[in-house]
C-alpha positions as CSV (number, residue, x, y, z in Angstrom):
1,M,-0.1,-0.1,-0.3
2,S,1.1,3.5,-0.9
3,D,1.7,6.3,1.5
4,E,-1.0,9.0,1.2
5,K,0.9,12.4,0.4
6,I,-0.5,15.8,0.5
7,E,0.8,19.3,-0.4
8,V,1.0,21.8,2.2
9,R,2.3,25.6,2.0
10,V,5.3,27.1,4.0
11,T,3.6,30.5,4.9
12,E,7.2,32.1,5.1
13,T,8.2,31.5,1.4
14,D,5.0,30.6,-0.3
15,A,6.8,27.1,-1.5
16,I,4.7,24.1,-1.7
17,M,5.8,20.9,0.0
18,E,4.4,17.5,-0.6
19,V,4.5,15.7,2.8
20,V,3.6,12.0,4.0
21,V,0.1,11.7,5.9
22,F,0.7,9.6,9.3
23,S,-2.6,9.9,10.4
24,K,-5.8,11.7,9.3
25,R,-9.1,12.9,11.2
26,P,-11.3,15.6,10.8
27,D,-10.1,17.4,13.8
28,R,-6.3,16.9,13.2
29,I,-3.8,15.8,10.7
30,E,-0.5,14.4,11.3
31,V,2.4,14.8,8.7
32,V,5.9,13.7,8.0
33,L,8.4,16.0,6.5
34,G,11.5,14.6,5.0
35,E,12.6,11.0,4.9
36,G,14.8,8.4,7.0
37,V,16.6,10.0,10.2
38,H,16.0,13.4,9.2
39,S,12.1,13.2,9.3
40,V,10.2,15.5,11.2
41,K,6.4,14.7,12.4
42,C,4.2,17.8,12.7
43,E,0.4,18.1,13.7
44,L,-2.0,19.9,11.8
45,T,-4.9,21.5,13.6
46,L,-8.1,23.2,12.3
47,T,-7.8,26.9,12.0
48,A,-10.4,29.3,13.8
49,N,-12.3,29.7,10.7
50,G,-12.4,26.1,9.6
51,N,-11.1,26.5,6.1
52,A,-7.6,25.4,6.6
53,Y,-5.2,23.2,9.0
54,A,-2.0,24.7,10.0
55,G,1.0,23.7,12.5
56,S,4.5,24.3,13.0
57,A,7.6,22.3,12.1
58,M,11.1,23.6,13.0
59,G,10.0,27.1,13.5
60,R,8.1,27.2,10.3
61,E,4.2,27.4,9.9
62,I,2.7,25.5,7.2
63,V,-0.7,25.2,6.0
64,Y,-2.8,22.6,4.4
65,E,-5.5,24.5,2.6
66,R,-8.6,22.2,2.6
67,S,-11.8,22.9,4.8
68,R,-12.9,20.2,7.3
69,E,-15.9,19.2,5.3
70,Q,-13.2,18.6,2.4
71,V,-10.8,16.6,4.7
72,Q,-14.2,14.7,6.0
73,A,-15.1,13.8,2.6
74,D,-11.3,12.4,1.8
75,I,-11.6,10.2,4.7
76,E,-14.9,8.6,4.1
77,L,-13.9,7.7,0.4
78,E,-10.5,6.0,1.8
79,E,-12.8,4.2,4.5
80,H,-15.1,3.1,2.0
81,D,-14.8,-0.9,1.5
82,Y,-15.0,-1.7,-2.2
83,R,-15.5,-5.4,-1.7
84,D,-19.0,-5.1,-0.4
85,S,-20.3,-2.9,-3.4
86,R,-19.4,-6.1,-5.5
87,R,-21.1,-8.3,-3.8
88,R,-24.9,-9.5,-4.9
């Protein structure tokens, strides 16, 4: 099974960075930046207006620009059991 990757924006430089999702829930997303020994785990929490997730890694703020509803829909799609849809 391949790792889920999402794109986050580093607010200081407006650079887009691809990170690996460690865990995803509607209220928080844990991501891993980098690979191997130098990887850093970061927790993104829902912003006050609910339109994005933000967190800090190594002193830099990163933002995942999707709403809670969009993330909830992504989670439901991932958890859908396709095997049941083929049974008759």
